VOBA-607205 format. One record per residue (C-alpha): chain; x, y, z. Coordinates in nm, 4 decimals. Layout:
BEGIN
+----+----------+----------+----------+
: ch :        u :        v :        w :
+----+----------+----------+----------+
:  A :        X :        Y :        Z :
...
+----+----------+----------+----------+
***
This chain:
BEGIN
+----+----------+----------+----------+
: ch :        u :        v :        w :
+----+----------+----------+----------+
:  A :   8.2698 :   3.7216 :  13.0967 :
:  A :   8.1918 :   4.0856 :  13.1826 :
:  A :   7.9670 :   4.0406 :  13.4851 :
:  A :   7.7654 :   3.7669 :  13.3195 :
:  A :   7.6780 :   3.9758 :  13.0139 :
:  A :   7.7295 :   3.7611 :  12.7045 :
:  A :   7.6821 :   4.0295 :  12.4408 :
:  A :   7.8147 :   4.3650 :  12.5606 :
:  A :   7.7891 :   4.6597 :  12.3264 :
:  A :   8.1448 :   4.7291 :  12.2132 :
:  A :   8.2317 :   5.0892 :  12.1263 :
:  A :   8.5305 :   5.2954 :  12.0210 :
:  A :   8.5313 :   5.6731 :  11.9852 :
:  A :   8.7313 :   5.8603 :  11.7178 :
:  A :   8.8578 :   6.1337 :  11.9483 :
:  A :   9.2092 :   6.1962 :  12.0829 :
:  A :   9.0959 :   6.1419 :  12.4428 :
:  A :   8.9875 :   5.7847 :  12.3651 :
:  A :   9.2472 :   5.6867 :  12.1040 :
:  A :   9.3243 :   5.3165 :  12.1285 :
:  A :   9.0504 :   5.2526 :  12.3859 :
:  A :   8.7581 :   5.0099 :  12.3687 :
:  A :   8.4478 :   5.0321 :  12.5876 :
:  A :   8.2268 :   4.7368 :  12.6756 :
:  A :   7.8818 :   4.8609 :  12.7712 :
:  A :   7.6940 :   4.6134 :  12.9911 :
:  A :   7.3778 :   4.6057 :  13.1958 :
:  A :   7.5079 :   4.4861 :  13.5301 :
:  A :   7.3092 :   4.2543 :  13.7545 :
:  A :   7.4121 :   4.4261 :  14.0776 :
:  A :   7.5960 :   4.7436 :  14.1712 :
:  A :   7.6465 :   4.7427 :  14.5506 :
:  A :   7.9296 :   4.5097 :  14.6521 :
:  A :   8.0008 :   4.3843 :  15.0004 :
:  A :   8.3750 :   4.3794 :  15.0661 :
:  A :   8.5198 :   4.0391 :  15.1643 :
:  A :   8.6837 :   4.0651 :  15.5044 :
:  A :   8.5126 :   4.3983 :  15.5633 :
:  A :   8.5719 :   4.3758 :  15.9379 :
:  A :   8.9334 :   4.4691 :  15.8558 :
:  A :   8.8386 :   4.7554 :  15.6250 :
:  A :   8.7258 :   5.1170 :  15.6827 :
:  A :   8.4254 :   5.0456 :  15.4565 :
:  A :   8.1880 :   4.7537 :  15.4088 :
:  A :   8.0081 :   4.8368 :  15.0836 :
:  A :   8.1496 :   4.9677 :  14.7567 :
:  A :   8.0159 :   5.0805 :  14.4207 :
:  A :   8.2174 :   5.0594 :  14.0982 :
:  A :   8.0487 :   5.1872 :  13.7788 :
:  A :   8.3585 :   5.0988 :  13.5717 :
:  A :   8.6095 :   4.8138 :  13.5485 :
:  A :   8.9460 :   4.9041 :  13.4051 :
:  A :   9.0776 :   5.2583 :  13.4164 :
:  A :   9.2232 :   5.5064 :  13.1697 :
:  A :   9.4366 :   5.6596 :  13.4456 :
:  A :   9.6837 :   5.3816 :  13.3526 :
:  A :   9.8730 :   5.4025 :  13.6833 :
:  A :  10.1525 :   5.1475 :  13.6567 :
:  A :  10.1107 :   5.0407 :  14.0183 :
:  A :   9.7296 :   5.0097 :  14.0347 :
:  A :   9.6349 :   4.7230 :  14.2674 :
:  A :   9.3073 :   4.6612 :  14.0776 :
:  A :   9.4852 :   4.5335 :  13.7664 :
:  A :   9.4452 :   4.1683 :  13.8605 :
:  A :   9.0665 :   4.2016 :  13.8431 :
:  A :   9.0878 :   4.2266 :  13.4624 :
:  A :   9.2176 :   3.8700 :  13.4465 :
:  A :   8.8771 :   3.7568 :  13.5790 :
:  A :   8.7337 :   3.8917 :  13.2524 :
:  A :   8.9899 :   3.7029 :  13.0414 :
:  A :   9.1648 :   4.0356 :  12.9785 :
:  A :   9.5267 :   4.1376 :  13.0342 :
:  A :   9.6046 :   4.3167 :  13.3644 :
:  A :   9.8525 :   4.5302 :  13.1726 :
:  A :   9.7507 :   4.7240 :  12.8623 :
:  A :   9.3971 :   4.5810 :  12.8580 :
:  A :   9.3311 :   4.7274 :  13.2024 :
:  A :   9.4277 :   5.0723 :  13.0697 :
:  A :   9.2542 :   5.0458 :  12.7313 :
:  A :   8.9565 :   4.8086 :  12.7660 :
:  A :   8.7052 :   4.9559 :  13.0078 :
:  A :   8.3795 :   4.7949 :  13.1154 :
:  A :   8.0965 :   5.0471 :  13.1597 :
:  A :   7.7928 :   4.9554 :  13.3706 :
:  A :   7.5494 :   5.1723 :  13.1793 :
:  A :   7.2554 :   5.0914 :  13.4093 :
:  A :   7.4442 :   5.1826 :  13.7294 :
:  A :   7.2112 :   5.4659 :  13.8329 :
:  A :   6.8800 :   5.2853 :  13.7861 :
:  A :   7.0227 :   4.9690 :  13.9432 :
:  A :   7.1427 :   5.1633 :  14.2469 :
:  A :   6.7949 :   5.3116 :  14.3028 :
:  A :   6.6480 :   4.9638 :  14.2962 :
:  A :   6.9016 :   4.8287 :  14.5451 :
:  A :   6.8725 :   5.1263 :  14.7818 :
:  A :   6.4933 :   5.0818 :  14.7824 :
:  A :   6.5107 :   4.7117 :  14.8698 :
:  A :   6.3754 :   4.6360 :  15.2196 :
:  A :   6.6895 :   4.4404 :  15.3058 :
:  A :   6.9204 :   4.7386 :  15.2426 :
:  A :   7.0381 :   4.8858 :  15.5721 :
:  A :   7.1485 :   5.2324 :  15.4610 :
:  A :   7.5169 :   5.1451 :  15.4979 :
:  A :   7.7832 :   5.3948 :  15.3860 :
:  A :   7.8910 :   5.3328 :  15.0267 :
:  A :   8.2535 :   5.3858 :  14.9217 :
:  A :   8.3435 :   5.4808 :  14.5626 :
:  A :   8.6867 :   5.4988 :  14.4057 :
:  A :   8.8216 :   5.2097 :  14.6115 :
:  A :   8.8899 :   4.9881 :  14.3084 :
:  A :   8.9028 :   5.2050 :  13.9944 :
:  A :   8.8347 :   5.5762 :  13.9668 :
:  A :   8.4695 :   5.6646 :  13.9127 :
:  A :   8.5867 :   5.9983 :  13.7699 :
:  A :   8.8246 :   5.8572 :  13.5114 :
:  A :   8.8149 :   5.9980 :  13.1572 :
:  A :   8.5236 :   5.7778 :  13.0433 :
:  A :   8.2929 :   5.9487 :  13.2947 :
:  A :   8.3037 :   6.2626 :  13.0829 :
:  A :   8.1238 :   6.0734 :  12.8069 :
:  A :   7.9067 :   5.8265 :  12.9975 :
:  A :   7.7975 :   6.0542 :  13.2857 :
:  A :   7.7099 :   5.7716 :  13.5232 :
:  A :   7.7954 :   5.9598 :  13.8419 :
:  A :   7.5186 :   6.2247 :  13.8332 :
:  A :   7.2537 :   5.9505 :  13.8420 :
:  A :   7.4433 :   5.7656 :  14.1142 :
:  A :   7.4800 :   6.0767 :  14.3296 :
:  A :   7.1162 :   6.1720 :  14.2773 :
:  A :   7.0074 :   5.8274 :  14.3973 :
:  A :   7.2282 :   5.8455 :  14.7064 :
:  A :   7.0941 :   6.1957 :  14.7771 :
:  A :   6.7308 :   6.0930 :  14.7336 :
:  A :   6.7719 :   5.8007 :  14.9738 :
:  A :   6.9869 :   6.0095 :  15.2126 :
:  A :   7.2449 :   5.7322 :  15.1992 :
:  A :   7.5946 :   5.8202 :  15.3280 :
:  A :   7.8851 :   5.7805 :  15.0853 :
:  A :   8.2496 :   5.8576 :  15.0235 :
:  A :   8.4506 :   5.9231 :  14.7080 :
:  A :   8.8248 :   5.8872 :  14.6509 :
:  A :   8.9464 :   6.0221 :  14.3170 :
:  A :   9.2382 :   6.1464 :  14.1093 :
:  A :   8.9954 :   6.3002 :  13.8611 :
:  A :   8.8962 :   6.6622 :  13.8152 :
:  A :   8.5533 :   6.5641 :  13.6791 :
:  A :   8.4223 :   6.5498 :  14.0340 :
:  A :   8.3906 :   6.9303 :  14.0195 :
:  A :   8.1257 :   6.8944 :  13.7483 :
:  A :   7.9049 :   6.7283 :  14.0098 :
:  A :   7.9670 :   6.9785 :  14.2881 :
:  A :   7.6000 :   7.0933 :  14.3053 :
:  A :   7.4860 :   6.7306 :  14.3511 :
:  A :   7.7494 :   6.6716 :  14.6162 :
:  A :   7.6339 :   6.9801 :  14.8056 :
:  A :   7.2705 :   6.8711 :  14.7838 :
:  A :   7.3604 :   6.5261 :  14.9150 :
:  A :   7.5652 :   6.6759 :  15.1984 :
:  A :   7.2556 :   6.8570 :  15.3238 :
:  A :   7.0782 :   6.5275 :  15.3920 :
:  A :   7.3546 :   6.2731 :  15.4617 :
:  A :   7.7220 :   6.2254 :  15.5408 :
:  A :   7.9432 :   6.2902 :  15.2351 :
:  A :   8.3170 :   6.2298 :  15.2617 :
:  A :   8.5541 :   6.3329 :  14.9835 :
:  A :   8.9212 :   6.2531 :  14.9331 :
:  A :   9.1747 :   6.3157 :  14.6591 :
:  A :   9.4845 :   6.1064 :  14.5884 :
:  A :   9.8127 :   6.2970 :  14.5448 :
:  A :  10.1248 :   6.0901 :  14.6028 :
:  A :  10.3975 :   6.3254 :  14.4791 :
:  A :  10.4627 :   6.6426 :  14.2759 :
:  A :  10.7362 :   6.5412 :  14.0284 :
:  A :  10.5905 :   6.6141 :  13.6822 :
:  A :  10.8289 :   6.3920 :  13.4849 :
:  A :  10.7534 :   6.0998 :  13.7141 :
:  A :  10.3805 :   6.1734 :  13.6966 :
:  A :  10.3831 :   6.1595 :  13.3159 :
:  A :  10.5657 :   5.8273 :  13.3263 :
:  A :  10.3970 :   5.6385 :  13.6102 :
:  A :  10.0440 :   5.7920 :  13.6062 :
:  A :  10.0129 :   5.8876 :  13.2380 :
:  A :   9.6340 :   5.9057 :  13.2156 :
:  A :   9.5677 :   6.1127 :  13.5281 :
:  A :   9.5283 :   6.4874 :  13.5731 :
:  A :   9.8516 :   6.6430 :  13.6974 :
:  A :   9.9227 :   6.6642 :  14.0710 :
:  A :   9.8702 :   7.0414 :  14.0494 :
:  A :   9.5235 :   6.9964 :  13.8999 :
:  A :   9.4326 :   6.7459 :  14.1706 :
:  A :   9.5427 :   6.9935 :  14.4346 :
:  A :   9.3161 :   7.2412 :  14.2581 :
:  A :   9.0299 :   6.9980 :  14.3179 :
:  A :   9.1156 :   6.9974 :  14.6891 :
:  A :   9.1019 :   7.3780 :  14.6913 :
:  A :   8.7712 :   7.3943 :  14.5041 :
:  A :   8.5978 :   7.1318 :  14.7184 :
:  A :   8.7284 :   7.2980 :  15.0349 :
:  A :   8.6022 :   7.6354 :  14.9165 :
:  A :   8.2625 :   7.4732 :  14.8594 :
:  A :   8.2445 :   7.3761 :  15.2259 :
:  A :   8.3766 :   7.0176 :  15.2276 :
:  A :   8.6462 :   6.8842 :  15.4571 :
:  A :   8.8664 :   6.7131 :  15.2005 :
:  A :   9.1114 :   6.4412 :  15.2936 :
:  A :   9.4197 :   6.3677 :  15.0860 :
:  A :   9.5534 :   6.0178 :  15.0427 :
:  A :   9.9269 :   6.0606 :  14.9825 :
:  A :   9.9533 :   5.7480 :  14.7742 :
:  A :  10.1433 :   5.5697 :  14.6688 :
:  A :  10.4784 :   5.6796 :  14.8030 :
:  A :  10.7324 :   5.5113 :  14.5750 :
:  A :  11.0555 :   5.3699 :  14.7230 :
:  A :  11.3630 :   5.5357 :  14.5820 :
:  A :  11.1536 :   5.7831 :  14.3847 :
:  A :  10.9312 :   5.9865 :  14.6172 :
:  A :  11.0161 :   5.8671 :  14.9699 :
:  A :  11.3113 :   6.0955 :  15.0443 :
:  A :  11.2879 :   6.3835 :  15.2917 :
:  A :  11.2774 :   6.6610 :  15.0301 :
:  A :  11.0102 :   6.4980 :  14.8147 :
:  A :  10.7931 :   6.4157 :  15.1142 :
:  A :  10.8198 :   6.7659 :  15.2592 :
:  A :  10.7438 :   6.9386 :  14.9278 :
:  A :  10.4406 :   6.7188 :  14.8657 :
:  A :  10.3039 :   6.7619 :  15.2170 :
:  A :  10.3569 :   7.1384 :  15.1989 :
:  A :  10.1581 :   7.1585 :  14.8740 :
:  A :   9.8809 :   6.9441 :  15.0198 :
:  A :   9.8622 :   7.1714 :  15.3215 :
:  A :   9.8568 :   7.4844 :  15.1057 :
:  A :   9.5621 :   7.3380 :  14.9104 :
:  A :   9.3574 :   7.3289 :  15.2316 :
:  A :   9.3475 :   6.9557 :  15.3016 :
:  A :   9.1595 :   6.8727 :  15.6198 :
:  A :   9.3603 :   6.5542 :  15.6759 :
:  A :   9.6471 :   6.3564 :  15.5269 :
:  A :   9.6931 :   5.9801 :  15.5128 :
:  A :  10.0193 :   5.8376 :  15.3728 :
:  A :  10.0267 :   5.5021 :  15.1964 :
:  A :  10.3532 :   5.3335 :  15.0949 :
:  A :  10.3511 :   5.1451 :  14.7643 :
:  A :  10.2166 :   4.7919 :  14.7756 :
:  A :  10.2470 :   4.5571 :  14.4803 :
:  A :   9.9828 :   4.2912 :  14.4317 :
:  A :   9.9863 :   4.0356 :  14.1517 :
:  A :   9.9165 :   4.2066 :  13.8212 :
:  A :  10.0415 :   4.5429 :  13.9457 :
:  A :  10.3644 :   4.3825 :  14.0647 :
:  A :  10.4564 :   4.2588 :  13.7176 :
:  A :  10.3405 :   4.5700 :  13.5319 :
:  A :  10.5136 :   4.8144 :  13.7655 :
:  A :  10.8212 :   4.5912 :  13.7724 :
:  A :  10.8492 :   4.6028 :  13.3943 :
:  A :  10.8162 :   4.9829 :  13.4034 :
:  A :  11.0837 :   5.0089 :  13.6734 :
:  A :  11.3274 :   4.7851 :  13.4827 :
:  A :  11.2780 :   5.0018 :  13.1732 :
:  A :  11.2845 :   5.3476 :  13.3343 :
:  A :  11.4910 :   5.3105 :  13.6529 :
:  A :  11.6826 :   4.9801 :  13.6332 :
:  A :  11.9248 :   5.0857 :  13.9065 :
:  A :  11.6362 :   5.0618 :  14.1566 :
:  A :  11.5442 :   4.7028 :  14.0728 :
:  A :  11.7712 :   4.5470 :  14.3412 :
:  A :  11.6185 :   4.7674 :  14.6094 :
:  A :  11.2668 :   4.6625 :  14.5112 :
:  A :  11.3697 :   4.2973 :  14.4985 :
:  A :  11.4799 :   4.3333 :  14.8602 :
:  A :  11.1830 :   4.5401 :  14.9812 :
:  A :  10.9177 :   4.3183 :  14.8220 :
:  A :  11.0918 :   3.9819 :  14.8493 :
:  A :  10.8444 :   3.8531 :  15.1078 :
:  A :  10.5146 :   3.9624 :  14.9597 :
:  A :  10.2992 :   4.2489 :  14.8428 :
:  A :  10.4066 :   4.4973 :  15.1099 :
:  A :  10.7353 :   4.6582 :  15.2052 :
:  A :  10.8746 :   4.5554 :  15.5451 :
:  A :  10.6987 :   4.6957 :  15.8506 :
:  A :  11.0115 :   4.8824 :  15.9605 :
:  A :  11.0295 :   5.0682 :  15.6279 :
:  A :  10.6581 :   5.1520 :  15.6461 :
:  A :  10.6917 :   5.2843 :  16.0008 :
:  A :  10.9920 :   5.5005 :  15.9096 :
:  A :  10.8204 :   5.6418 :  15.6019 :
:  A :  10.4932 :   5.7079 :  15.7828 :
:  A :  10.6809 :   5.8860 :  16.0618 :
:  A :  10.8537 :   6.1045 :  15.7996 :
:  A :  10.5192 :   6.2037 :  15.6493 :
:  A :  10.3599 :   6.2626 :  15.9886 :
:  A :  10.6467 :   6.4904 :  16.0924 :
:  A :  10.6056 :   6.6919 :  15.7727 :
:  A :  10.2304 :   6.7090 :  15.8302 :
:  A :  10.2889 :   6.8520 :  16.1772 :
:  A :  10.5272 :   7.1117 :  16.0342 :
:  A :  10.2659 :   7.2155 :  15.7815 :
:  A :   9.9768 :   7.1877 :  16.0284 :
:  A :   9.7763 :   6.9166 :  15.8558 :
:  A :   9.5773 :   6.6814 :  16.0817 :
:  A :   9.6425 :   6.3106 :  16.0339 :
:  A :   9.3828 :   6.1064 :  15.8475 :
:  A :   9.2375 :   5.7751 :  15.9566 :
:  A :   9.4578 :   5.4718 :  15.9185 :
:  A :   9.4196 :   5.3352 :  15.5664 :
:  A :   9.3835 :   4.9583 :  15.5734 :
:  A :   9.4478 :   4.7541 :  15.2636 :
:  A :   9.1880 :   4.5463 :  15.0822 :
:  A :   9.2460 :   4.1698 :  15.0815 :
:  A :   9.4753 :   4.0645 :  14.7976 :
:  A :   9.2955 :   3.8937 :  14.5071 :
:  A :   9.4057 :   3.5522 :  14.3788 :
:  A :   9.7134 :   3.5548 :  14.1584 :
:  A :   9.6103 :   3.6119 :  13.7949 :
:  A :   9.6700 :   3.3369 :  13.5412 :
:  A :   9.7612 :   3.5771 :  13.2583 :
:  A :  10.1365 :   3.5697 :  13.2001 :
:  A :  10.3136 :   3.9019 :  13.2584 :
:  A :  10.6801 :   4.0034 :  13.2604 :
:  A :  10.8081 :   3.9698 :  13.6153 :
:  A :  11.1126 :   4.0774 :  13.8129 :
:  A :  11.0487 :   3.8860 :  14.1329 :
+----+----------+----------+----------+
***
């Protein structure tokens, strides 16, 4: 369990920000991960200093990975976070290895490296310093505002290598945000991150994700969100319709049945054949976003390809489908 670490240091912190959360501090054996099926992905190597995420997004596709640790993909994923406390020193060792080819490293592709725990553990400054010192290209996708703390390191790295930054903002509705992404900074604060990074000289992409059927996919919601993204100075925009992998499927389904039961039949139809909505729906939605992006003069981003779906978790969860 826990990356082969038998005796992790288990901590809780008596502060409101970490109420109800448990942290498992481990010394990981490796930190750079090659992505299975990477020929189909926009990145080949990833780095994840945390497992589990306090953002608590109901739809998070990474939830199933907690079942590999004998933990629940539901509440455990939100409240039991694995912290790879040796991430920075381990990364230096792996970047220095003769076999390492200087490949671009993607962060934020599984769980957010700038989730709330990063404010306490401060793993990212060491990671960024290592990538800077080895002039190794990297990218970061985040919903967190903590990335601004590391702006000087990001600027230093950008002087010697390719640094690509992106922020995820799927919609603007504050009531929906509080319900479906309860641990994240608000959409407005994330747009503030786009503004600040842009002002610092970065070309910041925005991943408009996920777009939720029946909740944020209508013309008005799409246009308002795209307009706000454009006003924040985004250099590109990539839409991503909701996909529901095992673990996320059950957890999001339970939320939907509780909060918006009238939408359950629509989701049963859209996701009856698998993790993704039908291609025709995806094409229509993407065209809607692209049209709004043209109206608001935002260049399109690269096509976002999905990671391979993990095996179905064995932990029982409430399910709708």
